[in-house]
C-alpha positions as CSV (number, residue, x, y, z in Angstrom):
1,M,-29.1,-24.5,6.6
2,S,-26.2,-22.2,6.9
3,S,-23.7,-21.5,4.2
4,S,-20.4,-19.6,4.5
5,I,-18.5,-17.9,1.8
6,C,-14.8,-18.0,1.9
7,R,-13.4,-14.7,0.9
8,T,-9.7,-14.2,0.4
9,R,-8.1,-10.8,0.6
10,P,-5.5,-9.7,-2.0
11,P,-2.1,-9.4,-0.4
12,L,-1.4,-6.1,1.2
13,W,1.9,-4.5,0.4
14,L,3.3,-1.5,2.3
15,A,5.5,0.5,-0.1
16,S,7.1,2.3,2.7
17,E,9.7,1.7,5.4
18,S,7.8,3.9,7.9
19,P,7.7,2.2,11.3
20,R,4.6,4.2,12.1
21,R,2.7,3.0,9.0
22,A,3.6,-0.6,9.8
23,Q,2.5,-0.1,13.4
24,L,-0.9,1.3,12.3
25,L,-1.5,-1.7,10.0
26,Q,-0.4,-4.1,12.8
27,G,-2.8,-2.3,15.1
28,L,-5.6,-3.0,12.7
29,G,-4.7,-6.7,12.8
30,L,-3.8,-6.7,9.1
31,K,-1.2,-9.0,7.6
32,F,1.1,-7.2,5.2
33,Q,4.5,-7.3,3.5
34,I,6.9,-4.5,3.1
35,A,8.4,-3.5,-0.3
36,P,10.0,-0.1,0.0
37,A,9.4,2.1,-3.1
38,H,12.3,4.4,-2.7
39,I,10.8,7.3,-4.6
40,D,11.1,11.0,-4.1
41,E,7.7,11.9,-2.7
42,L,6.0,15.1,-4.1
43,E,5.5,17.9,-1.6
44,L,2.2,19.3,-3.0
45,V,0.4,18.7,-6.3
46,A,-2.0,21.4,-7.6
47,N,-2.4,22.8,-4.0
48,S,-4.3,19.6,-3.1
49,V,-3.5,17.2,-0.3
50,E,-5.8,14.6,-1.9
51,A,-4.0,14.9,-5.3
52,T,-0.6,14.7,-3.6
53,V,-1.5,11.6,-1.7
54,T,-3.0,10.0,-4.7
55,E,0.0,10.7,-6.9
56,N,2.5,9.6,-4.3
57,S,0.6,6.4,-3.8
58,H,0.4,5.8,-7.6
59,Q,4.1,6.3,-8.0
60,K,4.9,4.0,-5.1
61,A,2.7,1.3,-6.6
62,L,4.5,1.6,-9.9
63,A,7.9,1.5,-8.2
64,I,7.2,-1.8,-6.5
65,L,5.6,-3.6,-9.4
66,S,8.8,-5.5,-10.2
67,K,9.3,-6.5,-6.5
68,V,6.0,-8.2,-5.9
69,P,4.2,-11.2,-7.5
70,A,2.2,-10.4,-10.7
71,G,-1.4,-9.3,-9.9
72,D,-0.7,-8.1,-6.4
73,V,-0.5,-4.4,-7.2
């Protein structure tokens, strides 16, 4: 007997208007919605690319909270 588990993915939101980022997600076959964050991205945090990406991502997520359904971010 075989059983299957139905897994649903949480909605994917792109907090950017970057055509390249959208193209990359499309190339992976992912479904997503766009909600531009319109933030001033930081150039470099604590001389760390990883810290900069993490902080910019966090700020974008906070910026789109009011634009997406509750629980999606």
